[in-house]
N, C-alpha and C positions, 0 to 999 in steps of 0.2 A: 504494500500500500504506500502511495506517495501522497504527502500532504504539503501544502504551501500555506503557511501562516505568516501574514505580513510579507517580509522579504526573506523569510527563512524557509528552506526546503528540508523536509524530513522524509526518510524512507523507513517504514516499519516492517520488520521481517518476523513472520508469525508461524513458520513451519520448520520442522527439523531440516528439510532439504535446503531451505533458504539460509538457515543459520550455518549449515555445513559449508555452503558456498562462501559466505561472508567471513566466517571465523576460521576456516581451514584452507580452502582453495585460494582465497584472496585476502588472507589475514594481513599481509603486508600493506595492502592498499586501504584497508578500513580499520586498522588497529590504533590509529591516533584517536585522541579524545576530542569530542566537541565540547567546548568549555562554556558553561553558562556564564552570563555576565556577572552574576553575584559571586562567582569564584574568583573574580578579578579584584580581590581586596587584600590589602596588607601584603601585596606581592606573593600571595599564597600559590597562585596557579603556576608561578615560575619555579617553585621549589617543592611542589607537592607531587608525590608518586601517583596520586589519583588522577591528576590533570595534565601532567607533562606528556608531550608526544612520545610514542614508543621509539622514535628515531633519536631521541635525545640521549646523549651519553650520561647525563645526570639521572635520567629515569632508569637507565640500565644499572647505574651504580647503586641507586637507592633500592631498586628491586633486589639486587644481589645482597646488599646489606641486610634487608629485612628477611630474605629467605635464609641466609646463612646464620644470622644471629637468633632467629626465632623459630623457624619452621622446619629445620632438619630433624631427622630422627633422634640425633644425639641431643639437640636442644630440647625437643619435646620430652625426651626421657628425663632430662635433668629437672624439668619443671613439674614432673608427675606428682611429686610430694605436695607441691603447692595446690595443684588441682584437687587432689583428694582431701586436703585439709579444708579447702573452701567448700567442697561438697559436704563435708561433715558439719561445717558451720551452718550451711543452709538447712541441713536436717535438724540441727538443734533449734534454729529459728522457727521452723515449722512445728517441731515437737512442743515448743513452749506455747504454741497456739493450737494444739490438738483439739479437735472438735469445734473449732471456730472458723468462720469463712476468712480466707486470706486472699490477697490480690497476688496471684501467682507470678505474673510477669515482672512485677516490681521487685519481689523478693529474689527471683532468679537474676534479674539485672544487677542487683546489689552484689550478689555472690560472684557473678561473672566479672563485674567491675573490679572487685577486690582481687580476684585472681589475676586479672590483667595488670593491675597496678603493682602487685607483688612481683610478677615476672618482670615488669618494666623497671621499677625502682624500689622494690622491697618495702612498700608501705600499703596499709589499707587506706582507702580514700573515703569510705563511708562506714558508719556503724549500721548493722542490719536493723531495719525498721525505723531508721532515723529520717528526719526531714531532709537531711543532706542527700540521701539516696534519691529521694523523689526529685530534688532540685537538679541533680546530675542527669537523671533520666530525662527530665523535661528539656534540659539544655541540649543534650545529645539528640533527642528526638526532633527538636526544633531545628537544629543545625542540619540534620539529614533532610528534613522536610523542605527546607528553604531551597535545596538544589532542584526540586521538582515543581515548585510553584510557578504559575504563569508569570512572565515578566515581559513588559513592553520592550525593554532593552534588547531581549533576545529576538523578538519579532521585527524590530526596527533598530538595528545596531547604531544608526546615526543619532539616535536619541539617548544612547547609553549614558552620556555625561550628565543628563538630567535626572537619571534614576527615578523615573516617574512612578514606578511600582514600589519604590522604597526597599527593594530586595537587597541592594548592595549595602545599604546602611544596616539592615537587620543582620546580614551575613557577617559584616565587619564587627558588629557588636558581639556576636556569638564567638567568632574566631579569636577576638582579643581576649576573651575570658579563658580560652584554652591556652593561648600563648602566655598569658600572665601566670596561669596555673603551672605550666611546665617550666617557665623561667624560674619560678620559686623552687620547684623540685630540683632543677639543675643547680641553682645557687646553694641550696642546702647541702647537696652532695659535694660540691666543690669546696665549700667552707668547712665541711666536716673532715675532709681528707680521708674518709672511710672508703673501704672497698667491700661491696656486697656481692660481687659476682653475678650481677643481673644485667639486663639489657643496657641500662644507662651507663654502667661501668664500661661495657664494650663500646658504646657510642662515644663516650668521652675519651677512650683510648684512641679511637680513630681521629677524634678531634685533636688530641695532643700530637698526633703524627701527621697533622695537616691533611687528613683524608676526608674530613667531614666538618663543615662549618656549623657553628652553633645554631643559626637559623634553620639549617636543614635538620638538625636533631629535633628541634622543637616542632617543626612541620611534620616530620616522620612520625613522632610519637602521637601527635594530634590525629593524623590520618588513621593510624593503627588503633588508637584508643576508641575513636568514634565508630569505625567500621566493625571492629571486633566485638565490642560490648553490646551494641544495639541489635545487630543481626542475630547474634547467638541467643540472647534472651528472647527475642521475638520468635525464633524457631522453636525453642523449648515451650513457649506459651502456646503456639499453634499445635504442637504435638500433644500437650495435655488437653487442649480443647477438643481435638479430634478423638482422643481416647475416652474422655468423659462423655462424649456424644455417642461413642461406640463401646459400651461396657464389655462386650464379648471380646473385642480386640485388646482392651486393657487387661482383661483376665488372662488372655493368652500370653501377653508380654510378661505379666507378673509370674505366671507359671514357669516360663522359661528362666526367669531370674531366680526363682526359688529353687529350681532344679540345679542351676549352676552354682549358687552360693549358699543354699540352705538358709539359715538365719545369721550367717556371717556377713561381713562387710562386702560391698561390691568392689571388685578388683578391676581397675581400668584395663590392665593387660589382657583380661579375659573377654572383654566386651566384643571384640572382633569375631569371636567364635559363637556369638549368639545371633543366628540368622534372622529370627523374628524381630528382635530389637532393631537390628540394622534395617530391616524392611520397613518398620514403622517410621524410622527417621527419613528414609528415602521417600516414602509415600507422602509424608508431610512436606518435604521439600518440593516434590512434584506438584502438589496442589497449591502450596503457599511458598514459592521461592522468595527468599528474603529481599532480593532486588528484582521486582517483577519485570522491569525493562532493562535490567543491568545498568551500568553507567553508559552514557551515550558515546557511540563511536562516531568517527567522521571519515568521509572519503577524502583522503589526503593527496590523491593524484588525479590527473585528467585521464579520461578514457576508461574509468571503472564501469563495469556492467554487473548488474545483479539480476538474476532471473531473466536475462536477455534484454534488460532495459538499461539505458545509460544513466549513470548517477553522477551528476556534476561534482566537481571538486568543491569541498566545503560543505557538502550535504550532511546533515545529521543522520546517523543510522542507529535506529533503536532495535534491539533484539528482544522480542516479546517472549521472555522465558515463561511467563504465566500462561500464555496461550499455547506455547509449545508443549508444556506439561499436561495440557488438557486436549491435545490434538486427537481427534477421534480415530484417525487412521493409525497412529502410533500406539494409542492407549485403549483401544476397544478390548473387551466390552466395558461399558459404564465408565467412561473417562472422568466423570465428575465425582465418582464414588470413592470413599476412603477405603482402600482395600490393600493393605500391606502384602497380602498373599500374592499379588501380581509380581512382586519382586523375588518370590521364592521359586518362580518358574525358571528352570535351568536354561530355557531358551532366551531369557531376558537378563543377560549378563551386563548390567550397567552399574556405574559407580558415580562418585561425586566429581570426577576429575575432568569432565568435559570431553571425553572421548566418544560418548554416545550422544548424538545431537538431539535426540528426543528428550534428554534429561540434562539440562545445563543450568542448575540453580545457582552456580557460582561462575557462570560464563565459561569460555573456552578460548584457546589460542593464547597469544602472548599477553592479552589483557585479562586473562582469567584471574580471579581473586587469589593473591598469593597466600592467604590464610586458610586455604582449604584443609591442610593437614591439622591445623589447630581446631577448626570447626568440627572436623570429622572425629576428633578426640573428645572435645568438651561437651558437645551436645549429647552424644550417647551416655557419657558419664553422668551428667546432671539428670537426664531423664531416667536412667536406670536407678540412680540413687533415690530419686523421689518415689518411683514405683515400688522399689524394694523395701523402703522404710515405712511406707504409709499405705493404708487403705484410703483411696480418694473418693469423696462423694461430692454431690452438689449441695448448695445451701438449701435449707428447708423449703419445701414447696416447689422445688425445681426438678424436672425430669430430664433424662438425657436429650430428648428432642428439643428442650428449651435452650440448650447451649447455643449461643449466638455466634455463628461462623461468618457473619458478614465482615468484610474487610474494609479498611481505609486505604485506598490505592494511592501510593506515593512513591518516593524514591525507595522506601522500605515498606513492604506489605505488612501492615499491622492489623490486629483485630480492631474492629470499629468500637467495640465495647470491651474493656479489660476483663479478663477471665477471673472470676471469683470461685474458689473451690474450698472444700473442707478436708484437711489432712487428719486422719485418725491414726494415732500411733499404734504400731504393732508390738505387743509385749514380747521382748526377747532380751535375755541377759547379755548376750554377746553381740548384739547388733550395734555397732559403733560404740 
């Protein structure tokens, strides 16, 4: 589909075949980013891994730094203890509220945020259940939402200096809060002279060797912090919403966990051997991809064609991962139904990594999300821990069919109404 809004041309690709052509066959021609006007604040687009063109040496350097310092098997193994500790803290938070309705997504967000902050700079940034957690969630959610809001400056670039939609001012205000936050974190570390063996230590070592300037450290941590915490928590919330709406699926997932771990603690290293749990996560991502349109690509060369049609240089290219995940040809029967069992079919060997173009919740090609290894570890751990530690029910008077699965379509696909559910502790002497 081709759209022309104002002076801006946009092509939307909504089938596995179209995505394969753009992200595999012609990845080099459409892998640059189309940058919204509101990303052009505080110089962020020129130093951000999210917005730099893929041809940029700086983008390649930042991508290598992020992948090497955070997402290798060795690095993920080193942070396993932090993940499991934060999962236990989440359990304790829910256990203290056993039998009472809790806002699931907010609690998960706080736990994930603290996990990321401990990996990044060895500090908790929120106390579970505090107002600060809600403030962080609102700031991050608002920062993400701003990238997808309609903006006159994007439709008529010659008016961008006027910022008629006030998007640039809002984005700059949010971004400055993150810059100030990470500046304070960096200053504390430099003034203390301590070494914690975390991401910040590694980044400051690169800085000391003139391999990474301080503004790049701040921008990189901002990008990773926003992207990792919000999308992870949102995916867990969607998973729990689908399971509460489908009690038989939840029972099947819990039975698999009970068989694997008895009444002992969930072990992260064993989760990859639980096919139904993995199928539940995949099915959630199929129906509710965290970035429904991914981040916008751009045709960076003249003469690009997609689907046999000419795509002018500078055209924004959107990959509709939401529609692709519901494609009736690829996902029949019942493409709209929540059915993890479809991923247990040996003829459907698909994973998170963007190699199967009917399932690209994290994108594909050179602009695929670099944090896939982390998401593929954290989401199953949090979901498994929650299911194994509690019986989950709906607030009084609610039936499974009452679970509201309506979404709020934006840069990140969120539940339109936050999920409230009741954790009921499972008595066990040796569980955590």
